[in-house]
N, C-alpha and C positions, 0 to 999 in steps of 0.2 A: 505494499497499500504505498503509495506516494505521498509527502507532506503537504501536500498541497490538498489531496484524498481526505486526509485524517484532519483536518483544518473544514474542509464543506461537512463533514461526517458529524462535527462538533457542532456544529452549529445548526444544521438537522434534527441530532439528537435534543440540544437544549430546545428547539424549539418545539418539536414533538412533548417532548417531556410536559412545558408551560403552555403549552396548547392545549392541554389536558389540563391541567391546573384553569385557565381561562375559563373552560367551557364547565368543569365544573362549579366551579364561582359562581357565572353566571347562574344554571341549574338553579344553585341554594338561593342567589340573589332573589329570582323570580319566583320560588317555593313561597322564601320569607315574605314576599312584596304579597303574596296572595294569602297567607296568615295575616297579616296586619292588616289590609283589608278587611279579611273577613271577622277578626274576632275584637280590631280598634274601630273599624270603619274609617271615615274620613274624615272625621274629627281626627281620631287616633293617629291617624298619617301623618296630618296635617302638623300635630306636636310634634312627632317623631321628626319629618322632616325639617320642620323649625328651628328643634334641640339642635341638632348635628349637624346643621349648616351654620349655625351661629358659632359651636364650638369648634369646628371646623373654618373660620374666621380663625378663631383666637391663634389655632394650633399653627396655622399657615405663618401667622406674625411672629409664633414662637420660638418653631422650631428650627429656625434657621435652616430649612430645605438639607438639610445631614441625613436624611434618607437618599438624598441621590449624590450631594460631595462629595459626601465619606466613602463612597462607593471606588471612585478613581482611586483614594489615596492609602485604602485597603488592598485593590488589586494591587499597583503598582507595586506596594509593601511583599504583597505575597509573589510575583513577579521576580520577586528579588532572591526568594529561598534562603533570607536571610532570619532567621527565627526571630534574633534579637530584634531588628527592625520589624517586626513584623507587631511583637508584643510592645515597643513603644506606641506605636502608632494605632493599636487595638487597645490600650491603656488609654491613650489620651483622648481616643472616640469616644471609649464609653463615660467619662468623666462630661465630655459635651454634651454627652447623649440625659447623664441623670442633671447636670445646669438648665438645659433647655426645656427639658420635659418639667421639674421643678418650677422654672417659671413659665410655662403653661400655666399650670397649675393654679400661684398664686395670682395670676394675671384673670383668670377663672374668677377664682373664688371673690378677690378685691371687686372685680365688674360684673358679679353676677346680680344685683338689683337694676343694675342700668343696664344687660344682656336682656331681663326678663322686660324692661319698660320697653327697651327699642323693639324686640321682638315680637311681646304680646302684648303688647301698649296697656301692664299695669305690673304689678310687684307680685305677683302669684306665684310666679315659675321661680321667685328667688333663691327658694332652697333648693331645686331642680337643680338649677345652672352649677350650685355651692355641692351638690354632692358630685354631679358631672365632671368638678373641675379635677377630679381624682383620674380619668379617663383622659386626660393627655401626660398626664405621668405615664399611664398604664402605655398608652398607643405610642410615646417616644418612646418607652422601652423594651418596648417590642418591636416597632422598626431598626431600633439598633442593634439588636439579638437578627432580625433577616438581612440588615445592611450586611454584618459581619458574613453571613451563609454566603449572600453573593458574590459576597470581596472577593472571599477565598474559597469561588465555585463550589463549593459545596451543594452543589443544582439538588441532586434527592433529598437530602435535609432540609434545603428552602421548601419544598413542593411538598412534600409531606407537613410540612407546617402550617402551609395556606390552606390545605387543603382538608387535615385535620383541624385546622381552627376554625374555618366556615361551617362545618358539619358539626361540632358542636359546640358553636354560636347559634345556632339555629336549635338545633334541639334545648340551650338551656332558655332564650329568649320564649320559645311557643308555649309550655307551662306560665312561664312569668306575666304572659300576653291575656292568657284562657283564666289564669286565677284571677288576676285583679285588674287585666282589662288594662284602661290607660294610666291607673297609677302604677302599671310594671311596667312602663316604657323606662324610666331612670334605672332602675334594678337590671333592667333586661340590658341596657347602653351597657355599664359597669359591668354585666358579668363577661360581655361577650371581650370586652375588655383586657380583662380581669382571664381568661380563657385565653386570649391571642400571647398574651403577656407569657402566660404560664407552657405554651408548647415552645413558644420562642424558644424562649430560655433554657427548655428542656435540651431541646436539638442543637442549641447552640452548644449547650454543654459539652457535646460531643467532639467539637473541634479542639486541639491541643492548642492551647499559648501560652506563649512563656510569660513567668509573672516577670513582671517590670517596673519597679518604682520608681514611681513620677512627681516634683516635686511642682508644686502651683505655676511658675515659670516654666518649668520644662512642657507643663500639661498646656501650654497655653502658646509657647512655642511651636509646637505641634500641632495645634488645633486652631490655629488663628486662618492660617488655609482653607478648612474644611468649611468654618465659620464665614468668609469674604466668599466662597462659591457657592455656599450654602444659599447665603443672604439675597445675593442674585438670583439663584433658583425661586427663592419666596420671591421676588418680587415682580419675575416674569411668569409666576402662577397668580399671583395677583394679579395683572395684568390681563390675563386671559380671562378669570371669571369675571371679570370687570366686563369686559369686552362682549361675552357672552350676557353680562346680564344687562348691557346696556337696546344688545338685540332683540333680546324678551319684552324689554319694553317698549322697544320702537315696535316691535311689532303688535303688543298687545293695546297700543295708541292706534296705530292705525289701520291697526284690523280687528282683532278677539282674539281675546283669552282663549278662543278654541283653536286660534293657527298657533298660537303661542305651543297647544299642546301637538300639535303636528308636525310644527318644525323640530320640538324636543325629540316626537316619535321618528320622525326620516334617521335626524341624527343618531338618533342611537341604534338605528340597525347600520349605519356606516361606521361610526365610533367604536361601538361596543361588538357587535358583531364580528363586524370584517378587522378592527380595529385591534381588538384580543391578538392576533395574528403578531401586529408588532407588539403588546406587550409583552407576549411568551418569548419572541426573539430579543426585546431589551432586555430580560434579564440575564443573561448569558454577554448578549453582544459589549454593552455599556464597559463591566469588569473586562471583557478581553481585550477591549481596543483600549482601554486604560493601560492595560499591563504592559504595551508595544507604544503608546504616546508620543514617546523621546524619538522614535523613528519615522520617519515622514515617511518610506518608503515601505514600512510595514503598515504605516498605518492604509496608505492606500489600498492595498493589496487586502488588509482585512475590511473595508469600506466596502471598495469591490467585489467583493467574494459575497457578503454580506446582503446588497444590494440586488446579486444573481439571484439567490435564494429566494428572498421577499420576494421579488416579481413574480418566478418562479411557483410560489405557492400561490399569492394573491390572483392574480391572473383571471385564471378559471374556476375563482371564486367570484371573482366581481364582474365575469360573464354572464353565471348563472343569477347571481344577482340582479345585471339587467336584464336577461332572457325573462325571469318568471319571477320579478319582484310583485307583482299584481300578487302571486299566490303566497311571498313569500310574506307583505304587508295583512292578509289575510289569515295568516297561519298565527302571525307572533300580536297583530292586533285584533282588527278586526274589519268588516266592510268602510265602516266609516272611517277608515286612516285612507285608502285610497286618493285622497287626495296626495300624499306626499310622493304618489311613484316618478312623477317629473322631476321633482328636485331631488329622486336618487336615482337616476338616470345622471343628470350631470354632477352628485358629487362622485357615481362610481368611476367617472373618467378621471376625475381631478383623484382618485385615490391613487394611478398610476403615476403621478407628481408625487405626491405625498409621499407613496413607499420607496422614490430614490433620493426626496430634499430627506425623509427621513434619516435614512442610512449616513446619511454627509455630518447632518444638524449633532450627530453626538461629538463630535470632533472637535466640538468648543466645551464641552463637557471634560471628554477627555484630558485633552489639552489644559484642560481647569485653568481658561482666557474667560473669566465669570463678565468682566467687564464687555468685552468684544459678545460673550451669550447673550447679555442683557439687549443693548443693542440691537440684535440682529433681531432678538423677539421684541421687542418693543415697535421698531418700522414694522414690522411682519403684522403684529396685531395693527396698526392702525389700519394697514389699505385695505385689512382683513376685515376687520369692522368698516369700513369705508363701502367697499364694496359690500358686504352684505346688510348694509343701509338703502345704498344706491337701489340692489338688484330687489328688495323684496319692497320697495317704493312703486317701480317701476314694472316689476314682472314679477307681484309677489310669492308664495313659497317655489316657484319655478326660478326667480331669479337669485335666491338664496343659494340654490345648488350650482349654478352658473357663477356666484359670486365665488363658492368652493374652490371650481376648480378651475378659476382666474389665478385665485389670491395664492394654490398650490404653485401653476404656473410658474409666477411671478418668484414665490420664495426656491421654489428649485434654482431658478437664475442666479437669484442672490447668496443662498449659500454657496453654490457652486463658484461663483467669481470669487467670495470672499476667502473657503476653505484653500483657491489655486492660489490665490495671491498672499494668503499669510501661510500654507503650509504644503503649496507647490504639489494641489492634489488636482487629478483629471481620474474620467472616467475611462475605462479599459472599452476597446471597441466590442471587448466579447457581450459586457452589458451593455452597451448602445444598442448594440444587435437583437437582442433581446429585449430592450425595450420596444424598438422599431416594432417588431413582430405580434410581440404580444399586445399595445398597443393598436396596431394596426387590426388585428382579430377583434379586439372591442370596439374600434370605432366602426367596423362591421355590423356589431351586434347591436349597436348605439343607433345604428341608424333604421337597422331591420326590425323593433322593436316600436320605434316612431313611424315610421311608414309603411308597415308592408300589413295586411290585415291577418287575423286567424282564421286557421291554424296555421298558416302560412307561417308567422315569425317564429312561431314554438319550434316547428320542424328544422326550420334553416338556424335558429339558433342554438337549437342541441347540436345542430351540427358543428355549430360555430363553437360550442363548449368542449364538445369531442378532439376538434382537433386542438384546440389551447392546451386541452388536457396532455395531452399526446404532445405535443410539443413541450410540454414543461417534463416530462414522463422520459423523453427522449435527454433534454438537456440534462436533467436530475442523474440519470443514469451516469453520464458522462461523468459529472462531478460526485458521484458518491459512489458508484460500482453496483446501482442494486439489484441490477439484475443477476448478477456475480453473488451477493446475498443471499437473492430466493434460491436461485440454486445452492446453496450449499443448506439453508432450511431444509427443503426437500429431501435432500441425500443424506442429513443428519438422521 
């Protein structure tokens, strides 16, 4: 097996593991939402959403993005193979996690009367926020353990922690909702946070770390880069949340609350059900890219490999969504949501450009260039927001899909130019060929579903899905030796 083939197989292995985790997590969230709707009703669901969103804002302000930024530092230390260096970085990181977790707890506790007033218009939920303040500590400590597993590439432990945590969290919350109804919401959130903490701690304990004694000065010296980069990530996350909030308010004012719901449902299909591929890949990709971040040639190779695999996996899935979006929407929601179809068509085409730009954008995190990352995301959020507002104003929901596609075309150009200038990055011809072929097939599929009548659109669409899938299979076999693996499996 060649070194390149080993690298491709590592990408696929991580994607398959965490693709399964993402699917399981989505199933659990669907089941949880169903039980919340039945046991707590719309009022209970609203209270749960308001409590978690309010504490989520405090968390994003106080956690300093350590859940993302520290992956780079731990992965880089792990890449050296120096146990002492690993011990120093992990010890400093764990202290930063405790400090930021306690900060979240204290801030939430102090602001609990204000949070209740702002969120619910009264002080009735002051004690609810006071009790929930402990979850900010639990969640930050849990995130710290999972970051350790991710940075050190203990992917099976990480997968087990996520799956087990989701399942046990569901088992814990449902009886509380059944017995106490709305009064069980706060204990349920706390219980879920505690379960996640205990499980993440259990699996993280399996990783052997050299004990290192650091004084406060040494801790700060090691941790300041994590906090600096994390702060930029936190700001970027807040910008994204704020832009999304403005779009929803705009849709509600220009259109209706129903249109907001359709927008939310449509992009849930793209970002949740298709986007789970990105989430699965990022778990392994980010630390792997961080480990080679000092070498621009290795960075280029790693990014191109990841982009190729991402596109080969995503393209057939996106074409399936294009051709059968009508049935997908009915299956996931109901006939009332058919209005999102046109929006999803355009957004699916935009996902091809998102896949390419997503692969490049991680280089800013891996390189630790926090200010460049922030300005890159700020500029992107500004024009994405502008396109969204203009798109909806002139073309409604369809305009939001068009704006998504245009914004990601621009974003791809933006990150490509910046990374080429700063880090000498270029796409390999192999990736360019894959992109042209798969996007070309998708473009034909797009035209078929828009301009052909039933059942011819489904027949021709199914043929295009098969062509795209067959092409992906051939290309994946070149990189992974899939057929040789299957032959060995059959003869074993």
